DRENLO-462093 format. One record per atom (N, C-alpha, C): atom name; residue in one letter; x, y, z. Coordinates in nm, 2 decimals. Each point is the difference from the previous one (the first is absolute). Layout:
BEGIN
CA	A	X	Y	Z .
...
//
This chain:
BEGIN
N	M	4.00	-2.24	1.79 .
CA	M	-0.01	0.15	0.02 .
C	M	0.01	0.05	-0.14 .
N	G	-0.07	0.13	-0.01 .
CA	G	-0.02	0.06	-0.14 .
C	G	0.14	0.08	-0.04 .
N	K	-0.02	0.06	-0.11 .
CA	K	0.10	0.08	-0.05 .
C	K	0.03	0.14	0.07 .
N	N	0.10	0.06	0.00 .
CA	N	0.01	0.12	0.02 .
C	N	-0.02	0.11	-0.09 .
N	N	-0.01	0.12	0.02 .
CA	N	-0.05	0.10	-0.10 .
C	N	0.07	0.00	-0.15 .
N	T	0.14	-0.02	0.00 .
CA	T	0.10	-0.02	-0.11 .
C	T	-0.05	-0.13	-0.08 .
N	E	-0.01	-0.12	0.09 .
CA	E	-0.03	-0.12	-0.07 .
C	E	-0.15	0.01	-0.06 .
N	L	-0.09	0.07	0.06 .
CA	L	-0.12	0.00	-0.05 .
C	L	-0.02	0.09	-0.11 .
N	L	0.09	0.10	-0.03 .
CA	L	-0.01	0.10	-0.10 .
C	L	0.06	-0.07	-0.14 .
N	A	0.13	-0.08	0.02 .
CA	A	0.04	-0.07	-0.09 .
C	A	-0.10	-0.12	-0.05 .
N	L	-0.08	-0.05	0.07 .
CA	L	-0.11	-0.09	-0.02 .
C	L	-0.12	0.06	-0.11 .
N	A	-0.02	0.11	0.07 .
CA	A	-0.12	0.08	-0.07 .
C	A	0.06	0.04	-0.14 .
N	K	0.13	0.03	-0.02 .
CA	K	0.04	0.06	-0.13 .
C	K	-0.01	-0.12	-0.11 .
N	K	-0.02	-0.11	0.05 .
CA	K	0.00	-0.11	-0.10 .
C	K	-0.13	-0.02	-0.07 .
N	H	-0.10	0.09	0.05 .
CA	H	-0.13	0.03	-0.05 .
C	H	-0.03	0.10	-0.08 .
N	L	0.12	0.06	-0.04 .
CA	L	-0.01	0.12	-0.08 .
C	L	-0.04	-0.02	-0.14 .
N	G	-0.11	0.08	-0.05 .
CA	G	-0.05	-0.03	-0.13 .
C	G	-0.13	-0.10	0.00 .
N	Q	-0.02	-0.07	0.11 .
CA	Q	-0.10	-0.10	0.02 .
C	Q	-0.14	0.08	0.00 .
N	G	-0.10	-0.05	-0.06 .
CA	G	-0.15	0.03	0.03 .
C	G	-0.05	-0.05	0.16 .
N	G	-0.14	0.03	0.00 .
CA	G	-0.04	-0.01	0.12 .
C	G	-0.05	-0.16	0.05 .
N	S	0.00	-0.09	-0.11 .
CA	S	-0.07	-0.11	0.00 .
C	S	0.05	-0.09	0.14 .
N	I	0.12	-0.01	0.03 .
CA	I	0.06	-0.09	0.11 .
C	I	-0.06	0.08	0.13 .
N	F	0.01	0.13	0.02 .
CA	F	-0.05	0.07	0.11 .
C	F	-0.14	0.01	0.02 .
N	R	-0.07	0.01	-0.11 .
CA	R	-0.14	-0.01	0.00 .
C	R	-0.05	-0.14	0.07 .
N	K	0.05	-0.10	-0.07 .
CA	K	-0.04	-0.16	0.05 .
C	K	0.02	-0.02	0.14 .
N	Y	0.14	0.05	0.04 .
CA	Y	0.03	-0.04	0.14 .
C	Y	-0.12	0.07	0.11 .
N	C	-0.04	0.12	-0.03 .
CA	C	-0.10	0.07	0.07 .
C	C	-0.13	-0.03	-0.03 .
N	G	-0.04	-0.09	-0.08 .
CA	G	-0.13	-0.04	-0.05 .
C	G	-0.05	0.10	-0.08 .
N	M	0.06	0.10	-0.07 .
CA	M	-0.07	0.10	-0.09 .
C	M	-0.04	-0.05	-0.12 .
N	S	-0.09	0.01	-0.08 .
CA	S	-0.01	-0.01	-0.15 .
C	S	0.03	0.10	-0.08 .
N	S	-0.03	0.14	0.06 .
CA	S	0.04	0.09	-0.08 .
C	S	0.03	0.13	0.09 .
N	G	0.01	0.13	-0.04 .
CA	G	0.03	0.11	0.08 .
C	G	0.14	0.03	0.01 .
N	A	0.02	0.12	0.07 .
CA	A	0.13	0.04	0.04 .
C	A	0.06	-0.08	0.09 .
N	W	0.15	-0.02	0.00 .
CA	W	0.07	-0.12	0.04 .
C	W	0.11	0.07	0.06 .
N	C	0.02	0.11	0.03 .
CA	C	0.12	0.04	0.05 .
C	C	0.02	-0.03	0.15 .
N	C	-0.11	-0.02	0.08 .
CA	C	0.00	-0.04	0.14 .
C	C	0.03	-0.16	-0.01 .
N	A	-0.06	-0.07	-0.09 .
CA	A	0.02	-0.13	0.00 .
C	A	0.14	-0.04	-0.02 .
N	F	0.07	0.08	-0.08 .
CA	F	0.14	-0.03	-0.03 .
C	F	0.10	0.03	0.13 .
N	V	-0.03	0.10	0.08 .
CA	V	0.06	0.03	0.14 .
C	V	-0.02	-0.12	0.08 .
N	T	-0.12	-0.04	0.00 .
CA	T	-0.05	-0.13	0.08 .
C	T	0.09	-0.12	-0.03 .
N	Y	-0.01	-0.02	-0.15 .
CA	Y	0.07	-0.13	-0.05 .
C	Y	0.14	0.03	0.03 .
N	M	0.06	0.11	-0.01 .
CA	M	0.16	-0.01	0.03 .
C	M	0.03	-0.04	0.13 .
N	F	-0.09	0.05	0.10 .
CA	F	0.04	-0.05	0.14 .
C	F	-0.01	-0.12	0.03 .
N	H	-0.10	-0.08	-0.08 .
CA	H	-0.03	-0.12	-0.01 .
C	H	0.12	-0.09	-0.04 .
N	E	0.05	0.03	-0.13 .
CA	E	0.09	-0.05	-0.06 .
C	E	0.14	0.00	0.07 .
N	G	0.00	0.11	0.08 .
CA	G	0.16	0.05	0.07 .
C	G	-0.01	-0.10	0.14 .
N	D	-0.13	-0.07	0.03 .
CA	D	0.00	-0.06	0.14 .
C	D	0.00	0.09	0.13 .
N	D	-0.08	0.12	-0.07 .
CA	D	0.00	0.11	0.09 .
C	D	-0.15	0.03	0.02 .
N	S	-0.09	-0.08	-0.02 .
CA	S	-0.13	0.02	0.01 .
C	S	-0.07	0.09	0.12 .
N	P	0.03	-0.05	0.11 .
CA	P	-0.05	0.07	0.14 .
C	P	0.05	0.15	0.00 .
N	L	0.09	0.04	-0.08 .
CA	L	0.05	0.14	0.01 .
C	L	-0.11	0.11	-0.08 .
N	F	-0.08	-0.07	-0.07 .
CA	F	-0.08	0.10	-0.08 .
C	F	-0.14	-0.06	0.02 .
N	Y	-0.09	0.07	0.06 .
CA	Y	-0.14	-0.02	-0.01 .
C	Y	-0.03	-0.13	0.09 .
N	G	0.10	-0.02	0.10 .
CA	G	-0.03	-0.12	0.08 .
C	G	0.01	-0.12	-0.06 .
N	G	0.06	-0.03	-0.11 .
CA	G	0.00	-0.12	-0.08 .
C	G	-0.12	-0.02	-0.07 .
N	K	-0.10	0.09	-0.01 .
CA	K	-0.10	-0.02	-0.09 .
C	K	0.02	0.06	-0.11 .
N	K	-0.11	-0.02	-0.10 .
CA	K	0.00	0.06	-0.13 .
C	K	-0.08	0.09	0.02 .
N	V	0.05	0.13	-0.08 .
CA	V	-0.08	0.12	-0.01 .
C	V	0.04	0.05	-0.16 .
N	V	-0.11	0.06	-0.05 .
CA	V	0.00	0.06	-0.11 .
C	V	-0.05	0.14	-0.02 .
N	Y	-0.04	0.06	0.10 .
CA	Y	-0.05	0.16	-0.01 .
C	Y	0.11	0.09	0.08 .
N	C	0.02	0.09	-0.09 .
CA	C	0.10	0.08	0.09 .
C	C	-0.04	0.07	0.11 .
N	P	-0.13	0.05	0.01 .
CA	P	-0.03	0.08	0.13 .
C	P	-0.02	-0.10	0.12 .
N	T	-0.01	-0.14	-0.04 .
CA	T	-0.01	-0.10	0.12 .
C	T	0.15	-0.01	0.03 .
N	A	0.08	-0.02	-0.08 .
CA	A	0.14	-0.03	0.02 .
C	A	0.07	0.13	0.09 .
N	I	-0.04	0.12	-0.06 .
CA	I	0.08	0.12	0.08 .
C	I	-0.07	0.00	0.16 .
N	N	-0.11	-0.03	-0.02 .
CA	N	-0.06	0.00	0.15 .
C	N	0.09	-0.11	0.10 .
N	W	0.02	-0.10	-0.05 .
CA	W	0.06	-0.11	0.08 .
C	W	0.15	0.03	0.01 .
N	C	0.06	0.08	-0.09 .
CA	C	0.14	0.04	0.00 .
C	C	0.00	0.11	0.11 .
N	K	-0.10	0.10	0.03 .
CA	K	0.01	0.13	0.09 .
C	K	-0.03	-0.09	0.12 .
N	A	-0.04	-0.10	0.03 .
CA	A	-0.04	-0.07	0.11 .
C	A	0.12	-0.08	0.07 .
N	N	0.08	-0.06	-0.10 .
CA	N	0.08	-0.10	0.02 .
C	N	0.14	0.02	-0.03 .
N	L	0.04	0.09	-0.09 .
CA	L	0.16	0.02	-0.03 .
C	L	0.01	0.14	0.04 .
N	A	0.14	0.01	-0.01 .
CA	A	0.06	0.15	0.01 .
C	A	-0.02	0.06	-0.13 .
N	Q	-0.06	0.12	0.02 .
CA	Q	0.02	0.11	-0.10 .
C	Q	0.14	0.08	-0.01 .
N	I	0.03	0.00	-0.13 .
CA	I	0.13	0.05	-0.03 .
C	I	-0.01	0.09	-0.09 .
N	P	0.06	0.11	0.06 .
CA	P	0.01	0.13	-0.08 .
C	P	0.07	-0.02	-0.15 .
N	I	-0.06	0.04	-0.11 .
CA	I	0.06	-0.04	-0.13 .
C	I	0.16	0.01	-0.02 .
N	Y	0.06	0.11	0.08 .
CA	Y	0.15	0.02	-0.01 .
C	Y	0.05	-0.11	0.08 .
N	L	-0.05	-0.09	0.05 .
CA	L	0.08	-0.09	0.07 .
C	L	-0.03	-0.14	-0.06 .
N	A	-0.09	-0.03	-0.10 .
CA	A	-0.03	-0.11	-0.05 .
C	A	0.11	-0.08	-0.06 .
N	L	-0.02	-0.14	0.04 .
CA	L	0.08	-0.08	-0.05 .
C	L	-0.05	-0.10	-0.08 .
N	P	0.07	-0.09	-0.08 .
CA	P	-0.04	-0.10	-0.09 .
C	P	-0.11	-0.10	0.07 .
N	M	-0.10	-0.02	-0.08 .
CA	M	-0.12	-0.08	0.04 .
C	M	-0.09	0.08	0.12 .
N	D	0.03	0.09	0.01 .
CA	D	-0.11	0.09	0.11 .
C	D	-0.12	0.01	-0.11 .
N	I	-0.13	0.00	0.06 .
CA	I	-0.11	-0.02	-0.07 .
C	I	-0.03	0.16	-0.01 .
N	I	-0.04	0.02	-0.12 .
CA	I	-0.04	0.14	-0.03 .
C	I	-0.13	0.01	-0.08 .
N	F	-0.10	0.09	0.06 .
CA	F	-0.12	0.03	-0.04 .
C	F	-0.01	0.13	-0.09 .
N	F	-0.06	0.01	-0.11 .
CA	F	-0.02	0.11	-0.09 .
C	F	-0.14	0.06	-0.02 .
N	D	-0.03	0.14	0.03 .
CA	D	-0.11	0.06	-0.01 .
C	D	-0.01	0.09	-0.12 .
N	W	-0.02	-0.05	-0.13 .
CA	W	-0.03	0.08	-0.10 .
C	W	-0.08	0.11	0.00 .
N	N	-0.11	0.00	0.04 .
CA	N	-0.11	0.09	0.02 .
C	N	0.00	0.10	0.11 .
N	S	0.12	-0.02	0.08 .
CA	S	-0.02	0.10	0.12 .
C	S	-0.13	0.02	0.07 .
N	N	-0.03	-0.11	0.04 .
CA	N	-0.13	-0.04	0.08 .
C	N	0.02	-0.08	0.11 .
N	N	0.12	-0.01	0.03 .
CA	N	0.03	-0.08	0.15 .
C	N	-0.02	-0.17	-0.02 .
N	V	-0.05	-0.03	-0.12 .
CA	V	-0.03	-0.16	-0.02 .
C	V	0.11	-0.05	-0.09 .
N	P	0.06	-0.10	0.07 .
CA	P	0.11	-0.07	-0.10 .
C	P	-0.06	-0.05	-0.13 .
N	D	0.06	0.02	-0.11 .
CA	D	-0.04	-0.05	-0.15 .
C	D	0.11	-0.12	-0.03 .
N	H	0.10	0.00	0.04 .
CA	H	0.11	-0.08	-0.03 .
C	H	0.10	-0.06	0.12 .
N	I	0.05	-0.10	-0.04 .
CA	I	0.11	-0.04	0.14 .
C	I	0.11	-0.07	-0.10 .
N	G	0.10	-0.02	0.06 .
CA	G	0.13	-0.03	-0.05 .
C	G	0.10	-0.03	0.11 .
N	F	0.12	-0.02	-0.04 .
CA	F	0.13	0.02	0.08 .
C	F	0.09	0.09	-0.05 .
N	V	0.06	0.06	0.09 .
CA	V	0.13	0.08	-0.01 .
C	V	0.11	-0.08	-0.04 .
N	R	0.09	0.02	-0.12 .
CA	R	0.09	-0.05	-0.03 .
C	R	0.14	0.09	0.08 .
N	E	-0.03	0.14	-0.03 .
CA	E	0.11	0.07	0.07 .
C	E	-0.05	0.16	-0.01 .
N	R	0.04	0.10	0.09 .
CA	R	-0.03	0.13	-0.03 .
C	R	0.11	0.04	-0.08 .
N	K	-0.08	0.10	-0.11 .
CA	K	0.09	0.05	-0.10 .
C	K	0.03	0.13	0.03 .
N	S	-0.09	0.09	0.07 .
CA	S	0.04	0.14	0.01 .
C	S	-0.12	0.06	0.11 .
N	D	0.02	0.12	0.04 .
CA	D	-0.09	0.06	0.07 .
C	D	-0.16	0.01	-0.05 .
N	Q	0.01	-0.03	-0.13 .
CA	Q	-0.13	0.03	-0.09 .
C	Q	-0.05	-0.12	-0.06 .
N	D	0.08	-0.11	0.01 .
CA	D	-0.03	-0.13	-0.06 .
C	D	0.03	-0.13	0.07 .
N	V	-0.06	-0.13	-0.03 .
CA	V	0.02	-0.12	0.05 .
C	V	0.01	-0.09	-0.11 .
N	Y	0.09	-0.11	0.00 .
CA	Y	0.01	-0.11	-0.09 .
C	Y	-0.08	-0.11	0.06 .
N	T	-0.10	-0.05	-0.08 .
CA	T	-0.10	-0.11	0.05 .
C	T	0.04	-0.11	-0.07 .
N	L	-0.09	-0.13	0.04 .
CA	L	-0.03	-0.10	-0.07 .
C	L	-0.14	-0.02	0.02 .
N	E	-0.08	0.00	-0.12 .
CA	E	-0.16	-0.02	0.04 .
C	E	-0.05	-0.10	-0.12 .
N	G	-0.11	-0.06	0.06 .
CA	G	-0.08	-0.06	-0.08 .
C	G	-0.12	0.06	-0.05 .
N	N	-0.07	-0.03	-0.11 .
CA	N	-0.11	0.06	-0.07 .
C	N	0.03	0.14	-0.04 .
N	T	0.12	0.02	-0.06 .
CA	T	0.03	0.15	-0.05 .
C	T	-0.09	0.02	-0.13 .
N	S	0.04	0.10	-0.03 .
CA	S	-0.06	0.05	-0.14 .
C	S	0.00	-0.09	-0.10 .
N	G	0.10	-0.08	-0.02 .
CA	G	0.03	-0.10	-0.09 .
C	G	-0.06	-0.12	0.03 .
N	G	-0.07	-0.01	0.12 .
CA	G	-0.08	-0.13	0.02 .
C	G	0.13	-0.11	0.06 .
N	I	0.12	0.03	0.01 .
CA	I	0.08	-0.08	0.07 .
C	I	0.08	0.03	0.14 .
N	V	0.07	-0.08	0.06 .
CA	V	0.10	0.05	0.10 .
C	V	0.11	0.08	-0.07 .
N	A	0.04	0.11	0.05 .
CA	A	0.09	0.09	-0.06 .
C	A	0.08	0.07	0.12 .
N	E	0.10	0.06	-0.05 .
CA	E	0.09	0.10	0.10 .
C	E	-0.05	0.14	-0.05 .
N	K	-0.03	0.07	0.09 .
CA	K	-0.05	0.15	-0.04 .
C	K	0.07	0.11	0.07 .
N	T	0.01	0.12	-0.03 .
CA	T	0.00	0.12	0.09 .
C	T	-0.11	0.08	0.02 .
N	R	-0.03	0.03	0.12 .
CA	R	-0.11	0.05	0.05 .
C	R	0.03	0.11	0.06 .
N	P	-0.07	0.14	-0.03 .
CA	P	0.02	0.11	0.09 .
C	P	-0.04	-0.01	0.15 .
N	N	0.06	0.03	0.08 .
CA	N	-0.02	-0.01	0.14 .
C	N	-0.15	0.08	0.03 .
N	K	-0.04	0.08	-0.07 .
CA	K	-0.13	0.07	0.03 .
C	K	-0.12	-0.09	-0.03 .
N	Y	0.00	-0.11	-0.04 .
CA	Y	-0.09	-0.08	-0.01 .
C	Y	0.01	-0.13	0.11 .
N	V	0.08	0.01	0.10 .
CA	V	0.03	-0.12	0.10 .
C	V	-0.12	0.04	0.10 .
N	L	-0.07	-0.09	0.02 .
CA	L	-0.09	0.02	0.12 .
C	L	0.06	-0.06	0.15 .
N	G	0.06	-0.10	-0.03 .
CA	G	0.08	-0.07	0.13 .
C	G	0.10	-0.11	-0.05 .
N	C	0.10	-0.03	0.08 .
CA	C	0.11	-0.06	-0.01 .
C	C	0.01	-0.08	0.13 .
N	F	0.00	-0.13	0.00 .
CA	F	0.01	-0.07	0.11 .
C	F	0.11	-0.12	-0.01 .
N	R	0.05	-0.04	0.11 .
CA	R	0.11	-0.09	0.02 .
C	R	-0.05	-0.13	0.06 .
N	A	0.01	-0.13	-0.07 .
CA	A	-0.01	-0.11	0.08 .
C	A	0.12	-0.04	0.07 .
N	A	-0.03	-0.08	0.09 .
CA	A	0.11	-0.03	0.11 .
C	A	0.07	-0.11	-0.06 .
N	F	0.10	0.01	-0.11 .
CA	F	0.08	-0.10	-0.05 .
C	F	0.09	-0.04	0.11 .
N	R	0.05	-0.14	-0.05 .
CA	R	0.13	-0.05	0.11 .
C	R	0.10	0.08	-0.02 .
//
């Protein structure tokens, strides 16, 4: 059986500062944005693969959000919990540009996250304005 959300968060934090090679390799990518590969990998590493994208590998945020909308509970950002899957839309065009995990809610305006493929090209903890959140989804952890 897989990890619960807090156990998976602790496991994900062990990757802070890492670049994308391990996540790209796991998903069969030679290059490109790897934020979605990070999310896929973390569910695999936590023995929770079936909870995200049916256990298959996904590397494209629009594909991932469509699966989440069809298979997971969509959560209002003010109810977000650690390891909820969060999508961002930087361009305000209703197409996800980035994916990560919620670490915790910060305030009515911001959320603390854990993401791969950040501006530094690493796994990092970030504070993101809620205005960029396109969707937040909860996997059925044990």
